[in-house]
C-alpha angles and dihedrals in degrees: 000000000000089000091053091049090051092051091049092048092048090052090051089048091052090051090049092050090052091048091052091048093053098039102040106011091246116174125212126193125197115247130210093247125060115239117222107255093237091053091046091050091054091047093050092051090051089052090049091051092049092047090048092051092044092049093051098042117110117247120243137169118264090243091057091043091058094047103272096273119200112270124197122210111261091235091055095057120092112235090240090056096049097087092054093045091049093047090048092058093043090053092050089053092048091051087057093048095256120129131188118206116204107196094192140034111279134175120256088246093057092046091049091048092048093052097045101036103033112017099041092056095050114113117231138167113277090231129125121196124174111253094014115121125186112216128198120196118212089210092061089062097036112024118202106210094192091052093046090050090052090051090053090049091050091050090050093051092046090051091053095050093041090043094232104165096181092058091045089052091053095046099048119095111267091007089270115174113260094248090059097043125094113232098192140023092256092068098259113153128216095259089057088068103029095040092056093050116069092194139344111238101185136359142172131189124182121179112233103178137001119191127182129201109182108296095351131079139185120205123190119197136182103236134181129171143167129200148148119280108237096224102040103019086225117144114260128181143178139184138183141087121335116203119201126186117204139184131205107245123173091344092307132097114243129183118250098175139355137189117201129187110257093021109157120229121256118284 
């Protein structure tokens, strides 16, 4: 009987997930551990209640949401006072469960301008829920192509040394499978490197430069690694500059070619 009840509850949960997808655009991803159907049912109803409240909440500006604090014109603030004025506004936002993430170093003036001229005019739901924080990313308003290309290059190098095929697949131009994708300009393919190394023991990759020319980018990184040779199991290592060429594809940077220190020639 318990098995029948579980199957019925799972079917009801599936119907509820589909209802939430169609009604609110909710997305669900499968996890590695199965959730008991009763727990999942409670969780889905909490999501539905949140979505209902969010959908019905009135919309207000961020500035009004945080109490309409006094804002001075940027040109009227002495440079020495800018750090305090910026921190004052950031603290007001934090007290109202709003965070701003600055992914790069910015001047106090630019942070203050961003808060007062761009964030404060954003429209959000006038809804407060304990434990819920609204986060704004500076990069979503002001993308930095060179920085984004360097992030993609770092992810690509990490995927190689951690042997993460799914990430490599996503970061290669055209989404080509690793075995069909050239790793370097001399025609070497990924298995030429990965197949000759039984395991990577240590690795490091630090981006040195990232330059962008339209929809193309070149990222140079200082790379070092050590590993076990697949045939002898002796320790092998290499270090030097890695050069990755990337292309903007569908709004994302993907790798078109890469040269790594210690890369073996084609076999």
